[in-house]
C-alpha positions as CSV (number, residue, x, y, z in Angstrom):
1,X,31.6,-54.9,-83.8
2,X,30.9,-53.7,-80.4
3,X,31.1,-50.3,-79.0
4,X,33.8,-49.4,-76.3
5,X,32.5,-49.0,-72.8
6,X,31.5,-45.5,-72.1
7,X,33.4,-43.4,-69.4
8,X,31.5,-43.2,-66.3
9,X,29.7,-39.8,-66.3
10,X,29.1,-39.8,-62.6
11,X,32.2,-41.0,-60.2
12,X,32.1,-41.7,-56.7
13,X,33.2,-38.4,-54.6
14,X,36.8,-38.7,-53.8
15,X,37.4,-38.7,-50.0
16,X,40.0,-36.1,-48.8
17,X,43.4,-37.3,-48.2
18,X,43.0,-36.3,-44.3
19,X,40.0,-36.0,-42.2
20,X,39.4,-34.9,-38.7
21,X,40.1,-37.6,-36.1
22,X,37.2,-39.6,-35.0
23,X,35.0,-37.8,-32.5
24,X,36.6,-34.4,-33.4
25,X,35.5,-31.8,-35.7
26,X,36.0,-28.5,-37.3
27,X,34.1,-25.4,-36.1
28,X,33.3,-23.6,-39.4
29,X,32.4,-20.0,-39.9
30,X,28.6,-20.7,-40.6
31,X,28.4,-21.7,-36.8
32,X,30.6,-19.3,-35.3
33,X,27.9,-17.2,-33.8
34,X,26.8,-19.9,-31.5
35,X,30.5,-20.1,-30.2
36,X,31.2,-16.6,-30.0
37,X,27.8,-15.9,-28.0
38,X,28.9,-18.9,-25.5
39,X,32.5,-17.3,-24.9
40,X,31.0,-13.8,-24.4
41,X,28.1,-15.0,-22.4
42,X,30.4,-16.9,-20.0
43,X,32.5,-13.6,-19.7
44,X,29.5,-11.6,-18.9
45,X,28.3,-13.9,-16.3
46,X,31.8,-14.1,-14.8
47,X,32.3,-10.5,-14.5
48,X,28.8,-10.1,-13.1
49,X,29.5,-12.6,-10.3
50,X,33.1,-11.5,-9.8
51,X,35.1,-14.4,-11.4
52,X,38.7,-13.8,-12.8
53,X,39.9,-15.7,-15.8
54,X,42.1,-18.5,-15.7
55,X,43.7,-20.8,-18.5
56,X,45.8,-23.8,-17.9
57,X,47.8,-25.9,-20.1
58,X,46.1,-28.7,-22.5
59,X,48.7,-31.2,-21.2
60,X,48.9,-31.9,-17.4
61,X,50.9,-34.7,-15.5
62,X,48.8,-37.8,-15.8
63,X,49.1,-38.3,-12.0
64,X,47.2,-35.1,-11.4
65,X,44.0,-36.9,-12.9
66,X,44.9,-40.3,-11.5
67,X,45.1,-38.9,-7.9
68,X,42.7,-36.0,-8.3
69,X,40.0,-37.4,-10.4
70,X,40.2,-40.9,-9.0
71,X,42.0,-44.1,-10.4
72,X,38.8,-46.0,-10.4
73,X,36.8,-43.6,-12.4
74,X,36.1,-44.1,-16.1
75,X,37.9,-41.1,-17.1
76,X,41.0,-42.3,-15.8
77,X,40.7,-46.1,-16.5
78,X,39.3,-45.6,-20.1
79,X,39.3,-42.1,-21.5
80,X,42.4,-40.3,-21.2
81,X,44.7,-39.5,-24.1
82,X,48.0,-40.1,-22.6
83,X,51.7,-40.0,-24.0
84,X,55.3,-40.2,-22.6
85,X,57.4,-37.4,-23.6
86,X,61.0,-37.9,-24.7
87,X,62.3,-37.3,-21.0
88,X,60.1,-40.0,-19.8
89,X,57.4,-37.9,-18.3
90,X,53.7,-39.0,-18.5
91,X,51.3,-36.3,-19.6
92,X,47.6,-36.5,-20.6
93,X,45.3,-34.1,-22.7
94,X,43.1,-32.8,-20.0
95,X,39.9,-34.6,-19.6
96,X,38.3,-32.0,-17.4
97,X,39.4,-28.7,-15.8
98,X,38.6,-28.7,-12.1
99,X,42.0,-30.6,-11.1
100,X,44.2,-28.3,-13.4
101,X,42.6,-25.1,-11.9
102,X,43.1,-26.4,-8.4
103,X,46.7,-27.4,-9.4
104,X,47.1,-23.7,-10.7
105,X,45.7,-22.4,-7.4
106,X,48.2,-24.3,-5.5
107,X,51.3,-23.9,-7.6
108,X,50.7,-19.9,-7.9
109,X,50.4,-19.4,-4.3
110,X,46.5,-18.0,-4.8
111,X,45.9,-19.2,-1.2
112,X,47.7,-15.9,-0.2
113,X,45.0,-13.8,-2.0
114,X,41.9,-12.7,-0.2
115,X,39.7,-15.7,0.1
116,X,37.6,-17.1,-1.5
117,X,39.3,-16.9,-5.0
118,X,36.8,-17.2,-7.8
119,X,38.1,-18.5,-11.2
120,X,36.5,-19.3,-14.7
121,X,37.7,-20.9,-17.8
122,X,36.6,-21.6,-21.0
123,X,38.3,-24.2,-23.5
124,X,38.5,-27.6,-25.0
125,X,38.8,-31.0,-23.0
126,X,39.6,-34.5,-24.3
127,X,38.1,-37.9,-23.5
128,X,38.4,-41.3,-25.6
129,X,34.7,-41.9,-25.5
130,X,32.3,-43.6,-28.1
131,X,31.5,-40.5,-30.2
132,X,27.3,-40.0,-30.2
133,X,25.1,-37.1,-30.3
134,X,26.2,-34.2,-28.1
135,X,29.4,-36.3,-27.1
136,X,32.7,-35.6,-28.8
137,X,36.1,-36.6,-27.9
138,X,37.4,-33.1,-28.2
139,X,34.6,-31.2,-26.5
140,X,34.4,-27.4,-25.0
141,X,33.7,-26.3,-21.3
142,X,33.1,-23.2,-19.5
143,X,33.1,-23.1,-15.7
144,X,33.1,-21.4,-12.4
145,X,35.1,-22.2,-9.3
146,X,35.3,-20.8,-5.9
147,X,38.2,-22.0,-4.3
148,X,39.1,-21.2,-0.3
149,X,37.5,-19.4,2.2
150,X,34.8,-21.1,4.4
151,X,32.7,-24.5,3.7
152,X,29.6,-22.0,3.4
153,X,26.6,-23.3,1.4
154,X,26.2,-20.0,-0.2
155,X,29.0,-20.7,-2.3
156,X,27.5,-23.8,-3.5
157,X,24.2,-21.9,-4.4
158,X,26.1,-19.1,-6.0
159,X,27.9,-21.5,-8.6
160,X,24.5,-23.0,-9.3
161,X,22.9,-19.5,-10.0
162,X,25.9,-18.5,-12.3
163,X,25.5,-21.7,-14.2
164,X,21.6,-21.2,-14.5
165,X,22.1,-17.7,-15.6
166,X,24.4,-18.8,-18.2
167,X,21.9,-21.1,-19.6
168,X,19.1,-18.8,-19.5
169,X,21.4,-16.1,-21.5
170,X,22.0,-18.9,-24.0
171,X,18.3,-19.1,-24.4
172,X,18.1,-22.5,-22.8
173,X,14.4,-22.3,-21.3
174,X,13.5,-23.5,-17.9
175,X,16.7,-25.5,-17.2
176,X,15.9,-28.2,-14.5
177,X,18.3,-28.7,-11.5
178,X,18.8,-32.2,-10.2
179,X,20.6,-31.8,-6.8
180,X,21.9,-34.2,-4.2
181,X,24.2,-34.4,-1.1
182,X,26.9,-37.3,-1.1
183,X,27.8,-36.2,2.3
184,X,31.5,-36.4,3.6
185,X,34.1,-39.4,4.2
186,X,32.5,-40.7,7.2
187,X,29.0,-40.4,5.7
188,X,30.0,-42.5,2.4
189,X,31.7,-45.1,4.7
190,X,28.4,-45.7,6.4
191,X,26.6,-45.4,3.0
192,X,28.8,-47.5,0.9
193,X,28.4,-50.7,3.2
194,X,24.6,-50.0,3.1
195,X,25.0,-49.9,-0.7
196,X,27.2,-52.8,-1.0
197,X,25.1,-55.0,1.1
198,X,21.9,-54.1,-0.9
199,X,23.4,-54.9,-4.2
200,X,24.7,-58.5,-3.0
201,X,21.3,-59.3,-1.6
202,X,19.6,-58.1,-5.0
203,X,22.2,-60.2,-7.2
204,X,21.6,-63.1,-4.9
205,X,17.9,-62.8,-5.1
206,X,18.4,-62.4,-8.9
207,X,20.6,-65.3,-9.2
208,X,18.1,-67.8,-7.6
209,X,15.4,-66.3,-10.0
210,X,17.6,-66.5,-13.0
211,X,17.0,-62.6,-13.1
212,X,19.1,-60.2,-15.1
213,X,22.6,-59.5,-13.6
214,X,24.2,-56.3,-13.5
215,X,26.5,-55.1,-16.3
216,X,30.5,-56.1,-16.4
217,X,31.2,-52.2,-15.4
218,X,29.2,-52.7,-12.3
219,X,30.5,-56.0,-11.2
220,X,34.0,-54.3,-11.3
221,X,32.8,-51.4,-9.5
222,X,31.5,-53.4,-6.6
223,X,35.2,-54.2,-6.1
224,X,36.7,-51.0,-6.7
225,X,34.2,-48.1,-6.1
226,X,30.7,-48.9,-5.0
227,X,29.4,-45.4,-5.5
228,X,30.0,-45.7,-9.3
229,X,27.1,-48.3,-9.3
230,X,24.7,-45.2,-9.2
231,X,26.4,-43.9,-12.2
232,X,25.5,-46.5,-14.6
233,X,22.9,-46.0,-17.5
234,X,22.3,-49.5,-18.6
235,X,18.8,-50.6,-18.3
236,X,19.1,-53.5,-16.1
237,X,21.4,-51.5,-13.8
238,X,19.1,-48.8,-13.6
239,X,16.3,-50.9,-12.4
240,X,18.1,-52.1,-9.5
241,X,19.7,-48.6,-8.7
242,X,16.2,-47.1,-8.4
243,X,15.3,-49.5,-5.5
244,X,18.8,-48.9,-3.7
245,X,18.9,-46.9,-0.4
246,X,19.1,-43.0,-0.4
247,X,22.4,-41.6,0.6
248,X,20.3,-38.7,2.2
249,X,19.4,-41.0,5.0
250,X,23.1,-41.7,5.8
251,X,24.3,-38.0,6.1
252,X,25.7,-36.9,9.4
253,X,24.3,-33.7,11.2
254,X,27.0,-31.2,9.7
255,X,26.4,-32.5,6.0
256,X,22.6,-32.5,6.7
257,X,22.8,-28.7,7.7
258,X,25.0,-27.7,5.0
259,X,22.6,-29.2,2.3
260,X,19.7,-27.7,3.9
261,X,21.7,-24.5,3.8
262,X,22.3,-24.6,0.0
263,X,18.4,-25.6,-0.7
264,X,17.4,-22.6,1.4
265,X,19.5,-20.0,-0.7
266,X,18.1,-21.4,-3.7
267,X,14.5,-21.2,-2.2
268,X,15.3,-17.5,-1.3
269,X,15.5,-16.6,-4.9
270,X,12.9,-19.1,-6.2
271,X,14.8,-20.9,-8.3
272,X,13.3,-24.6,-8.7
273,X,15.1,-27.8,-8.3
274,X,14.5,-31.6,-7.8
275,X,16.0,-33.8,-5.4
276,X,18.0,-36.8,-6.9
277,X,19.0,-39.2,-4.0
278,X,21.0,-41.4,-7.0
279,X,23.1,-38.4,-8.4
280,X,26.8,-38.8,-7.4
281,X,28.5,-37.7,-10.5
282,X,31.4,-39.4,-12.0
283,X,34.7,-38.1,-10.3
284,X,36.0,-39.1,-6.8
285,X,36.9,-35.6,-5.6
286,X,33.3,-34.6,-4.9
287,X,31.7,-34.4,-1.4
288,X,28.4,-32.9,-0.1
289,X,26.7,-30.9,-2.7
290,X,26.3,-32.3,-6.3
291,X,24.1,-31.0,-9.1
292,X,23.6,-31.3,-12.8
293,X,21.2,-29.3,-15.5
294,X,18.7,-30.7,-17.7
295,X,16.1,-29.6,-20.0
296,X,12.6,-30.8,-20.3
297,X,13.0,-32.1,-23.8
298,X,16.6,-33.8,-23.2
299,X,17.5,-36.4,-21.1
300,X,21.3,-35.6,-21.4
301,X,23.2,-33.3,-18.9
302,X,24.3,-29.9,-19.9
303,X,26.6,-29.3,-17.2
304,X,26.9,-30.3,-13.6
305,X,29.4,-29.9,-10.7
306,X,29.7,-30.1,-6.6
307,X,31.8,-29.5,-3.8
308,X,35.2,-30.7,-3.7
309,X,36.8,-29.9,-0.4
310,X,39.3,-32.9,-0.7
311,X,40.9,-32.3,-4.0
312,X,43.4,-29.8,-3.0
313,X,44.9,-32.4,-0.5
314,X,44.7,-35.2,-3.1
315,X,47.0,-33.6,-5.2
316,X,49.6,-32.5,-2.6
317,X,48.2,-29.2,-1.2
318,X,46.4,-28.3,2.0
319,X,42.8,-28.9,2.5
320,X,40.9,-26.2,0.8
321,X,37.3,-25.9,0.6
322,X,35.9,-25.6,-2.8
323,X,33.0,-25.7,-5.2
324,X,32.5,-25.5,-8.9
325,X,30.3,-26.0,-12.1
326,X,31.4,-26.8,-15.6
327,X,28.9,-26.4,-18.5
328,X,29.3,-28.4,-21.9
329,X,29.0,-25.9,-24.8
330,X,28.8,-28.6,-27.3
331,X,25.6,-30.1,-26.1
332,X,24.3,-26.6,-25.4
333,X,24.7,-25.4,-28.8
334,X,23.3,-28.7,-30.2
335,X,20.0,-28.1,-28.5
336,X,20.0,-24.5,-29.9
337,X,20.3,-25.7,-33.4
338,X,17.6,-28.4,-32.8
339,X,15.4,-25.8,-31.5
340,X,16.0,-23.7,-34.5
341,X,17.4,-20.9,-32.3
342,X,19.9,-18.7,-34.1
343,X,22.4,-16.2,-32.9
344,X,23.2,-13.4,-35.4
345,X,26.9,-12.4,-35.5
346,X,27.4,-9.5,-33.4
347,X,28.6,-7.2,-36.0
348,X,30.9,-4.4,-35.5
349,X,30.9,-1.3,-37.7
350,X,33.9,-1.2,-40.2
351,X,35.0,1.4,-42.6
352,X,35.1,-0.1,-46.1
353,X,38.3,0.9,-48.2
354,X,37.7,0.9,-52.0
355,X,40.4,1.4,-54.5
356,X,40.3,2.1,-58.2
357,X,43.4,1.1,-60.1
358,X,46.7,-0.6,-59.1
359,X,48.4,2.7,-57.8
360,X,45.4,3.6,-55.6
361,X,45.4,-0.2,-54.4
362,X,48.9,0.2,-52.8
363,X,47.9,3.6,-51.3
364,X,44.8,1.7,-49.9
365,X,47.0,-1.0,-48.4
366,X,49.1,1.7,-46.4
367,X,45.9,3.6,-45.6
368,X,44.4,0.3,-44.0
369,X,47.6,0.1,-41.7
370,X,47.2,3.7,-40.4
371,X,43.3,3.3,-39.8
372,X,44.2,0.2,-37.8
373,X,46.8,1.7,-35.7
374,X,44.1,4.5,-35.0
375,X,41.9,1.7,-33.6
376,X,39.4,2.4,-36.5
377,X,37.8,-0.9,-37.7
378,X,38.3,-1.4,-41.4
379,X,37.4,-4.1,-44.1
380,X,38.0,-4.2,-47.8
381,X,38.0,-6.3,-50.9
382,X,41.4,-5.9,-52.4
383,X,40.9,-8.9,-54.6
384,X,38.5,-7.0,-56.4
385,X,39.2,-4.4,-59.0
386,X,35.6,-3.3,-60.0
387,X,34.4,-0.2,-58.4
388,X,31.1,-1.6,-58.7
389,X,31.8,-5.0,-57.0
390,X,33.5,-3.2,-54.2
391,X,30.7,-1.0,-53.4
392,X,28.4,-3.9,-53.5
393,X,30.8,-5.7,-51.0
394,X,30.6,-2.3,-48.7
395,X,26.9,-2.4,-48.7
396,X,26.9,-6.4,-47.9
397,X,28.9,-5.6,-44.8
398,X,26.7,-2.9,-43.5
399,X,29.7,-0.3,-43.6
400,X,28.5,3.1,-42.5
401,X,31.1,4.7,-44.5
402,X,33.3,3.7,-47.5
403,X,36.6,5.6,-48.4
404,X,37.2,5.5,-52.2
405,X,40.5,6.0,-53.7
406,X,41.2,6.4,-57.3
407,X,44.2,7.8,-59.4
408,X,42.7,11.4,-59.1
409,X,42.7,10.9,-55.4
410,X,46.1,9.5,-55.3
411,X,47.7,12.5,-56.9
412,X,45.5,14.8,-54.6
413,X,46.7,13.0,-51.5
414,X,43.0,12.6,-50.6
415,X,40.0,10.3,-50.4
416,X,36.3,10.4,-51.0
417,X,34.3,9.8,-48.1
418,X,31.2,8.5,-48.9
419,X,27.8,8.0,-46.3
420,X,26.6,4.8,-47.4
421,X,23.1,5.5,-46.0
422,X,22.5,8.9,-47.8
423,X,25.0,8.4,-50.4
424,X,26.6,11.9,-49.4
425,X,30.1,12.2,-50.2
426,X,33.0,14.9,-50.0
427,X,37.0,14.8,-50.6
428,X,39.0,14.8,-47.5
429,X,42.9,15.2,-47.5
430,X,44.3,12.1,-46.3
431,X,46.4,13.7,-43.4
432,X,42.9,14.6,-41.9
433,X,41.4,11.3,-42.8
434,X,41.5,9.7,-39.5
435,X,40.1,12.8,-37.4
436,X,37.2,12.8,-40.0
437,X,36.4,9.3,-39.8
438,X,36.3,9.3,-35.8
439,X,34.3,12.4,-35.9
440,X,31.8,10.7,-38.0
441,X,31.5,7.4,-36.1
442,X,31.1,9.2,-33.0
443,X,28.1,11.1,-34.4
């Protein structure tokens, strides 16, 4: 007689019915301190440099990006999440923030405000990219934009400095600035021809020698957007790109003077930078100054930006000088984690309210609301019944004061006020409890 097969003691872990979409993820309480620090740091930098907060819709008209960012860019051609509304409108999840901020500037008549207008933002963007380290399909950025006024190089320098101060405040050591100028429309017309001629000669020579050709994307870029050739990170394309003519040699006098002015402002405060004549950024609206930020350890851009004087005109507004920068929060936090840099949550002292018994629990429930209305921060453990477990929770929270209500205190319409550091306690009438707590917190 054979034994019946034993039931498996170890089974495969059952997958949850639903998971976050590919390239998107949850931000959990265990890492909240990083995200809170990033948001608070951006706000502090914005206040220091005079930027006002702006928030735009997550969904925008698709044409805003195809016209503003550029129809020939990878973002518009491959990476946008787009949909049709029931009314037939084409909308897209924003893949970047500069075009929406400029749209808001135009729509809300900010050109009538004292110029320039300084704006900052913080929030999620969306791109249908191949998820990898530091790159998500839903990712977060904070940025600083200076719109209007004059094409003054001091504004280019100021957004660069604001971004560097943000990185330093986030404990990113010695951020590296790569900077270039891609000139104006007239400069680029001359440079595009030089670049195209160079690539044609290189490909012709490579074909004769049976050398490696450029990638398919770059073949397409030669016909649609030749400057994007300098964006490619494919190994074979990089090798050709590094021999390409420099755009700095094609700048006209005004663009050369503007770029010189930006560098002089950075030199004035001793901010180091390196010239990268092949840096063009991936968006069509840029002109003149462009820049990106790196660390010595990681060859991945933590942020970047530049001047975009043509954007307002491209999306239906009047020509408006503008310059801005965007910083990738996900990538910055990733670097901090890999370097074992930890931010402690910024704890704000809270009064802990303790109950003993069901009658006291109801009284505490009302007392918590009264304290909230008086702008006193409160925490509790209403789900616990034991006095001992609640006092342990109060100690763990680091609460300076505990209010204790038992049956006796309820009948006396009072509460025990306990100093959690010294253990000293006294009974205070409930009608004076707010006044007493504020006095103790102040002292």
